[in-house]
BADOGU-969260 format. One line per 4 residues: their letters; for each residue x, y, z of C-alpha. Coordinates in Angstrom, 1 decimal. Example, Ala and Ser with C-alpha at 12.3 -4.5 7.8 and 13.67 -1.06 7.14 Angstrom:
<recs>
AS	12.3/-4.5/7.8 | 13.7/-1.1/7.1
</recs>
This chain:
<recs>
XXXX	75.5/4.0/-347.3 | 77.9/2.5/-345.1 | 77.5/-1.8/-345.2 | 76.2/-1.9/-341.5
XXXX	74.0/0.9/-341.6 | 71.2/-1.4/-342.4 | 71.9/-2.2/-338.5 | 70.6/0.6/-337.0
XXXX	67.0/0.0/-337.3 | 67.7/-3.6/-335.8 | 68.7/-2.8/-331.9 | 65.3/-1.0/-331.4
XXXX	64.1/-4.8/-332.1 | 66.2/-6.4/-329.2 | 64.3/-4.7/-326.5 | 62.2/-6.8/-324.2
XXXX	63.8/-10.3/-326.1 | 63.5/-13.0/-323.1 | 66.9/-15.3/-323.1 | 68.0/-18.2/-321.1
XXXX	71.1/-17.8/-319.8 | 72.7/-21.1/-318.0 | 76.1/-21.8/-317.3 | 79.0/-20.7/-315.3
XXXX	79.3/-17.4/-313.2 | 81.8/-16.1/-311.6 | 83.4/-12.6/-309.7 | 85.2/-10.4/-311.5
XXXX	87.5/-8.1/-309.7 | 89.6/-5.4/-310.9 | 92.3/-3.8/-308.8 | 93.6/-0.3/-310.3
XXXX	96.3/1.4/-309.7 | 99.0/3.1/-310.9 | 103.1/1.7/-311.4 | 106.1/4.6/-310.4
XXXX	108.9/2.6/-309.3 | 110.7/-0.9/-308.9 | 110.4/-3.1/-305.9 | 113.9/-3.1/-303.8
XXXX	113.0/-6.5/-303.3 | 112.6/-7.9/-306.4 | 112.6/-6.8/-309.8 | 108.8/-6.0/-309.7
XXXX	106.7/-3.5/-310.3 | 104.8/-1.7/-307.4 | 101.5/-1.1/-307.6 | 99.7/1.4/-305.8
XXXX	96.2/0.9/-305.4 | 93.6/3.8/-306.0 | 90.2/1.4/-306.4 | 89.0/-1.9/-306.8
XXXX	85.5/-3.0/-308.8 | 84.0/-6.1/-308.9 | 81.3/-6.9/-311.6 | 79.4/-10.4/-312.8
XXXX	81.8/-12.4/-315.3 | 81.6/-15.9/-317.5 | 78.0/-16.4/-317.9 | 76.9/-13.3/-315.4
XXXX	78.5/-11.3/-318.1 | 76.2/-12.5/-320.6 | 73.4/-11.6/-318.6 | 75.1/-8.1/-318.0
XXXX	75.2/-7.6/-321.6 | 71.8/-8.7/-322.3 | 70.3/-6.3/-319.8 | 72.9/-3.8/-321.5
XXXX	70.9/-3.9/-325.2 | 67.3/-3.9/-323.4 | 67.0/-7.5/-323.4 | 65.3/-9.6/-320.8
XXXX	67.1/-12.9/-319.2 | 66.2/-16.1/-316.8 | 69.5/-16.9/-315.6 | 70.9/-20.4/-314.2
XXXX	73.9/-20.9/-312.6 | 75.4/-22.5/-309.5 | 77.7/-20.3/-306.7 | 79.4/-21.5/-303.1
XXXX	78.4/-20.9/-300.0 | 80.8/-18.5/-299.5 | 81.2/-14.5/-299.8 | 82.0/-14.1/-303.0
XXXX	78.7/-16.5/-303.7 | 76.6/-13.8/-301.4 | 78.4/-11.2/-303.3 | 77.3/-12.8/-307.1
XXXX	74.0/-13.2/-306.1 | 73.6/-9.5/-304.6 | 75.6/-8.4/-308.1 | 72.7/-10.5/-310.1
XXXX	70.0/-9.0/-307.8 | 70.6/-5.3/-308.6 | 70.0/-5.9/-313.0 | 67.1/-5.0/-314.0
XXXX	64.8/-7.9/-316.0 | 66.5/-10.2/-314.6 | 64.8/-13.6/-313.1 | 67.5/-15.3/-311.1
XXXX	67.9/-19.0/-310.3 | 71.6/-19.5/-308.4 | 71.8/-22.5/-306.5 | 74.0/-23.0/-303.6
XXXX	76.7/-25.9/-303.4 | 77.7/-25.0/-300.3 | 81.4/-26.9/-300.5 | 82.0/-24.9/-304.1
XXXX	84.9/-22.2/-304.1 | 82.6/-19.5/-305.9 | 84.9/-18.5/-309.2 | 87.1/-15.0/-308.7
XXXX	89.5/-13.5/-311.4 | 91.5/-10.6/-310.0 | 93.1/-8.6/-312.3 | 96.0/-5.7/-311.6
XXXX	95.8/-2.9/-313.8 | 98.3/0.1/-314.1 | 96.7/2.4/-316.2 | 95.4/0.5/-318.8
XXXX	97.6/-2.4/-318.8 | 96.6/-5.6/-317.4 | 99.6/-6.7/-315.3 | 98.5/-9.8/-313.4
XXXX	95.3/-12.4/-313.3 | 94.6/-14.6/-310.1 | 92.3/-16.9/-309.9 | 90.5/-19.0/-307.0
XXXX	87.8/-21.1/-308.1 | 86.5/-24.7/-308.0 | 87.2/-26.9/-311.5 | 84.8/-30.3/-310.6
XXXX	81.3/-31.3/-312.0 | 78.2/-29.6/-309.8 | 77.1/-32.5/-307.7 | 74.2/-35.1/-309.3
XXXX	71.5/-33.4/-307.3 | 72.3/-29.6/-308.5 | 72.8/-30.8/-311.2 | 69.9/-32.0/-312.0
XXXX	68.1/-29.3/-310.2 | 69.9/-26.9/-313.3 | 68.6/-29.4/-315.9 | 65.1/-29.1/-314.5
XXXX	64.4/-25.4/-313.7 | 65.8/-24.6/-317.1 | 63.7/-26.7/-318.7 | 61.3/-25.1/-317.3
XXXX	62.1/-21.6/-317.7 | 62.7/-22.2/-321.7 | 58.7/-22.1/-322.5 | 58.9/-18.2/-321.6
XXXX	62.0/-17.5/-323.6 | 62.7/-17.1/-326.9 | 66.4/-18.4/-327.1 | 69.0/-20.7/-324.8
XXXX	72.4/-19.8/-324.7 | 74.6/-22.5/-322.9 | 78.2/-20.4/-321.4 | 80.2/-23.1/-320.6
XXXX	83.5/-21.9/-318.9 | 84.2/-25.5/-317.8 | 84.2/-24.8/-314.4 | 81.3/-27.5/-313.6
XXXX	78.0/-26.4/-314.5 | 77.4/-27.6/-317.6 | 78.1/-31.7/-318.2 | 77.7/-33.5/-321.1
XXXX	74.3/-35.0/-319.7 | 73.0/-32.0/-318.6 | 74.0/-29.8/-322.1 | 71.9/-32.9/-323.9
XXXX	68.9/-32.8/-321.7 | 68.2/-29.2/-322.0 | 69.3/-28.8/-326.0 | 66.6/-31.5/-326.5
XXXX	63.8/-29.1/-324.4 | 64.7/-26.3/-326.5 | 64.6/-27.9/-329.5 | 61.9/-29.6/-328.4
XXXX	60.1/-26.3/-327.7 | 61.0/-24.7/-331.2 | 63.6/-22.3/-329.5 | 67.5/-21.8/-331.1
XXXX	70.1/-22.9/-328.9 | 73.3/-20.9/-328.7 | 76.5/-22.5/-327.2 | 79.6/-20.8/-326.2
XXXX	81.8/-24.3/-325.9 | 85.0/-25.2/-324.1 | 86.8/-28.5/-324.5 | 88.1/-30.4/-327.2
XXXX	84.9/-32.2/-327.3 | 81.9/-30.6/-329.7 | 80.0/-33.6/-330.1 | 78.8/-32.9/-326.1
XXXX	76.7/-29.9/-327.4 | 74.9/-31.9/-330.8 | 71.5/-30.3/-332.1 | 72.4/-26.8/-330.6
XXXX	71.7/-23.8/-333.7 | 75.3/-21.8/-333.4 | 78.4/-23.0/-331.6 | 80.7/-19.6/-331.0
XXXX	84.1/-21.1/-330.6 | 87.4/-18.8/-330.4 | 89.7/-19.8/-333.3 | 91.8/-21.7/-331.4
XXXX	89.1/-23.4/-329.8 | 88.0/-24.4/-333.0 | 91.0/-25.3/-334.4 | 91.5/-27.8/-331.2
XXXX	88.2/-29.1/-331.2 | 88.3/-29.8/-335.6 | 92.0/-30.8/-335.1 | 92.8/-28.7/-337.8
XXXX	94.5/-25.6/-338.5 | 92.7/-22.2/-338.2 | 95.0/-19.6/-339.5 | 93.7/-18.5/-342.6
XXXX	89.9/-18.0/-343.7 | 89.7/-20.8/-345.8 | 91.5/-22.9/-343.0 | 88.7/-21.1/-340.7
XXXX	85.7/-22.1/-343.2 | 86.9/-26.1/-343.3 | 87.8/-26.8/-339.6 | 83.7/-25.2/-338.8
XXXX	82.7/-27.1/-341.6 | 84.0/-30.4/-340.1 | 82.6/-29.5/-336.7 | 79.1/-29.1/-338.2
XXXX	79.1/-32.6/-339.9 | 80.8/-34.3/-337.2 | 78.9/-33.0/-334.3 | 75.7/-32.5/-335.5
XXXX	75.1/-28.2/-335.2 | 73.7/-25.9/-337.7 | 76.1/-23.4/-337.5 | 79.5/-22.0/-336.3
XXXX	80.7/-18.2/-335.7 | 84.7/-18.4/-335.2 | 85.4/-15.6/-332.8 | 89.0/-14.2/-334.2
XXXX	90.1/-11.5/-332.5 | 91.5/-8.4/-334.9 | 90.3/-10.8/-337.7 | 86.9/-10.4/-337.0
XXXX	84.3/-13.3/-336.8 | 83.6/-16.2/-339.5 | 80.3/-17.6/-339.9 | 79.4/-21.0/-341.2
XXXX	76.3/-23.1/-342.0 | 75.2/-26.3/-342.5 | 73.9/-24.6/-345.8 | 77.2/-23.8/-347.1
XXXX	77.1/-20.4/-346.7 | 80.6/-18.8/-345.3 | 80.5/-15.8/-344.2 | 83.7/-13.7/-342.9
XXXX	83.1/-10.1/-341.3 | 85.9/-7.6/-340.5 | 86.9/-6.6/-337.1 | 86.0/-2.4/-337.0
XXXX	89.7/-1.1/-336.7 | 89.6/0.6/-333.4 | 92.1/0.8/-330.5 | 92.0/-2.2/-328.2
XXXX	92.1/-1.9/-324.8 | 90.9/-5.3/-323.0 | 89.1/-7.8/-324.7 | 88.1/-9.6/-321.4
XXXX	84.8/-10.2/-321.9 | 84.3/-9.5/-326.0 | 83.1/-13.1/-326.3 | 80.3/-12.7/-323.7
XXXX	79.1/-9.5/-325.5 | 79.2/-11.5/-329.2 | 77.0/-14.3/-327.7 | 74.8/-11.8/-325.8
XXXX	73.9/-9.6/-329.0 | 73.8/-13.1/-330.9 | 71.3/-14.0/-328.5 | 69.1/-11.5/-328.5
XXXX	69.4/-11.0/-332.2 | 68.0/-14.6/-332.7 | 65.2/-13.9/-330.3 | 64.2/-11.0/-331.9
XXXX	63.5/-12.7/-335.2 | 66.9/-11.7/-337.2 | 68.6/-13.6/-339.6 | 71.3/-15.2/-338.4
XXXX	73.8/-13.4/-340.5 | 72.4/-10.0/-339.5 | 72.5/-11.4/-335.6 | 76.1/-12.4/-336.6
XXXX	77.4/-9.0/-338.2 | 75.5/-6.9/-335.0 | 77.8/-9.3/-332.8 | 80.7/-8.3/-334.7
XXXX	79.9/-4.8/-333.8 | 79.0/-4.8/-329.8 | 83.0/-7.2/-329.6 | 84.3/-4.5/-331.1
XXXX	82.6/-1.8/-328.5 | 83.8/-3.7/-325.5 | 87.4/-3.9/-326.6 | 87.9/-0.5/-326.5
XXXX	86.6/-0.2/-323.0 | 88.7/-1.4/-319.6 | 87.7/-4.6/-317.8 | 84.8/-7.1/-318.7
XXXX	82.5/-4.3/-320.3 | 79.2/-4.4/-321.2 | 78.1/-2.9/-324.5 | 74.8/-1.1/-324.2
XXXX	72.2/-0.3/-326.9 | 73.6/3.2/-327.0 | 76.9/2.2/-327.4 | 75.4/0.1/-330.4
XXXX	74.1/2.6/-332.3 | 76.6/5.3/-331.1 | 78.9/3.1/-332.8 | 77.1/2.2/-335.9
XXXX	76.5/6.0/-336.6 | 79.7/6.8/-336.3 | 80.5/4.1/-338.9 | 77.9/5.7/-340.9
XXXX	79.5/9.2/-340.7 | 82.5/8.4/-341.2 | 81.1/6.3/-344.6 | 79.5/9.4/-345.4
XXXX	82.9/11.6/-345.1 | 84.6/8.5/-347.2 | 82.6/9.3/-350.1 | 83.5/12.7/-350.6
XXXX	86.7/13.1/-353.4 | 89.1/14.8/-355.2 | 88.8/14.4/-358.9 | 91.7/11.8/-358.9
XXXX	90.2/9.5/-356.5 | 86.8/9.7/-358.0 | 88.2/8.8/-360.9 | 89.7/5.7/-359.7
XXXX	86.6/5.1/-357.6 | 84.7/5.0/-360.9 | 86.8/2.8/-362.7 | 86.9/-0.1/-360.4
XXXX	83.1/0.3/-360.4 | 83.3/-0.2/-363.8 | 85.5/-3.1/-364.0 | 82.4/-4.5/-361.9
XXXX	80.2/-3.9/-364.8 | 78.7/-1.3/-362.4 | 76.1/1.4/-364.1 | 77.6/5.1/-363.4
XXXX	75.0/7.9/-363.2 | 76.2/11.4/-363.0 | 74.0/14.6/-361.6 | 75.3/18.1/-360.7
XXXX	74.2/21.5/-358.8 | 74.9/23.7/-356.2 | 72.8/22.3/-353.7 | 72.9/25.3/-351.0
XXXX	70.0/24.2/-348.8 | 68.6/20.3/-349.5 | 65.2/19.9/-349.5 | 62.8/17.4/-350.6
XXXX	63.0/18.2/-354.2 | 67.0/17.3/-354.3 | 66.5/14.2/-352.3 | 63.3/13.0/-354.6
XXXX	66.0/13.8/-357.7 | 68.6/11.9/-355.8 | 66.5/8.9/-355.5 | 65.1/8.9/-359.2
XXXX	68.8/9.4/-360.1 | 70.0/6.9/-358.2 | 67.0/3.9/-359.3 | 68.3/4.6/-362.6
XXXX	71.9/3.4/-361.9 | 73.9/0.7/-360.0 | 76.2/4.2/-358.8 | 75.9/7.7/-358.0
XXXX	78.2/10.5/-358.8 | 77.3/14.2/-357.3 | 79.0/16.8/-358.9 | 79.1/19.8/-356.6
XXXX	79.9/23.6/-357.8 | 81.9/25.0/-355.7 | 81.8/28.1/-353.6 | 83.7/30.2/-356.0
XXXX	81.5/28.9/-359.2 | 78.4/29.2/-356.9 | 79.3/33.0/-356.3 | 79.7/33.6/-359.5
XXXX	76.3/31.3/-360.6 | 74.0/33.0/-358.0 | 75.8/36.0/-357.3 | 77.1/38.2/-353.3
XXXX	75.7/36.3/-350.5 | 75.5/32.5/-352.0 | 76.4/30.0/-351.1 | 74.7/29.9/-348.2
XXXX	76.6/26.6/-346.7 | 79.8/26.6/-347.8 | 81.1/23.2/-349.9 | 82.6/21.4/-347.2
XXXX	78.8/21.4/-345.4 | 76.7/21.0/-348.8 | 79.0/18.0/-349.6 | 78.8/16.6/-345.9
XXXX	74.9/16.7/-346.5 | 75.2/15.7/-349.7 | 77.1/12.4/-348.8 | 75.2/11.2/-345.7
XXXX	72.2/10.4/-348.1 | 72.0/6.9/-348.9 | 71.6/7.1/-352.5 | 74.7/8.7/-352.8
XXXX	78.0/6.7/-353.2 | 80.2/9.7/-354.3 | 80.9/13.6/-353.9 | 83.1/15.4/-356.4
XXXX	83.4/19.4/-356.1 | 84.6/21.1/-359.1 | 86.0/24.7/-359.7 | 84.6/25.5/-363.1
XXXX	81.1/26.8/-363.8 | 80.0/23.9/-365.5 | 80.1/20.2/-364.7 | 81.2/19.8/-368.7
XXXX	85.0/18.7/-367.8 | 83.8/16.3/-364.8 | 81.4/14.9/-367.0 | 84.0/13.8/-369.6
XXXX	86.1/12.7/-367.5 | 83.8/10.4/-365.3 | 81.9/9.3/-368.9 | 79.0/8.0/-367.1
XXXX	76.3/6.1/-368.6 | 72.9/7.9/-367.0 | 72.8/11.8/-367.0 | 70.4/13.3/-364.8
XXXX	68.7/16.8/-364.5 | 65.4/17.7/-363.0 | 62.5/18.3/-365.6 | 62.7/22.2/-365.5
XXXX	65.7/21.1/-368.0 | 65.0/19.8/-371.8 | 67.5/17.2/-373.1 | 69.0/19.7/-375.7
XXXX	70.0/22.4/-372.7 | 71.3/19.7/-370.0 | 74.7/20.4/-370.0 | 76.8/17.3/-371.3
XXXX	73.8/15.3/-372.7 | 75.4/15.4/-376.2 | 78.2/13.9/-374.5 | 76.7/11.3/-372.8
XXXX	74.8/10.3/-375.6 | 77.7/10.0/-378.1 | 78.7/7.3/-376.0 | 75.8/5.3/-375.8
XXXX	74.4/7.0/-372.5 | 71.1/8.1/-371.4 | 69.5/11.2/-370.5 | 67.3/11.5/-367.5
XXXX	64.9/14.5/-366.5 | 63.7/13.3/-363.3 | 60.3/14.3/-362.0 | 60.6/18.3/-359.8
XXXX	58.7/17.5/-356.3 | 56.3/21.0/-356.3 | 56.8/23.5/-354.2 | 60.3/23.4/-353.3
XXXX	63.1/25.8/-353.9 | 66.5/27.2/-352.4 | 66.1/30.5/-354.0 | 62.4/30.7/-352.9
XXXX	63.0/29.8/-349.8 | 66.3/32.2/-349.1 | 63.5/35.3/-349.9 | 61.2/33.7/-347.7
XXX	64.0/33.6/-344.6 | 64.9/37.5/-346.0 | 61.4/38.7/-345.4
</recs>
């Protein structure tokens, strides 16, 4: 089974989780076009504009991703009294399951980030913004609204882009209110002073931000872990999840746990907003009662989804499920090995003191009897290898018209079973040579055999192994099924 396959049933648990998000909202504009010439006026490319899009960025992108995952949100932020502020308000209003609390500071410039993109390549970004703390009155309103809203939410997110919505005093008040209500707090931090977030459950800096705040190097796994521990000790937070781009993520907790989560291998088109996606997934996961590690693992997968999209992208629950199932299918394909590859895999497992089990058959039409056999076999060992008769050997054993499914299809179905760790197709009529090569500690066949009739039983017993006769699930037979179909 793929190491992330256990996350698949957790995705549905994110639906309906209510998250309070407080922070700096932005308007992200994307200008798409193509470049076919260089300007005669200067050595710069000429972008022929094809289309333009606008979407929520910053804390707004966290909210977009929450909605995409099926969660609900209360959103507290500040916009300017300008056209961009009105556009942000309209975009928030279009989102389902969001209760907005957008305060207006009339003289403030709503942050606008405009990106110019040729094909999938970002050429230029321009920013228009006010970088200053909101007025005392607006800041008090932000705290008041947030402290009231936390009662109806499962978790709070502080999305700090250092534009001025979140001031240290406001952070302290909101974190204290959430802690008093027994709700976890996730902070996407900015600046070099993470002590302002004291009491938070989790900080999610990127590698560079972590290094600045801890004043330590963050180039390697041990360095990231050490810098995270310093932040935990000096800033009074429960855990740090450092996002590390192509290196994945690292989760470090106050209890001493360290988990380095590898990034999914994929083509990267745009990293814009990947951190927002991770924060949203973490928040929905913690709000749904997932462990911090499982929430982080889901966030890692979700971030991998959005970097494969262009623009400030959203990870929807269907994207997450598709990606997890893609990983599971890819993992199943990797279970199908040649005899030489299987020998290497078994040698690695054996070096880890893992017990190897083996069973074999034609497995032409997989039925519940086969599934029961695999389950019993896997329960008796640490790794289960299945020997599969090739098409030619099945035809010799079963006659013309068999197999019904070719060996590639039969191997793929077997590999998709969670109880199966490795599938090897063998060309001989019996698995004797394969058993002799793999030297399993456990040999499994159905109880319709006797031990002395099991091929390879004497070999396995000679090196101290055991033969298991698995219980048969009554009423299932490939031959009988084929006869019924023929009738």
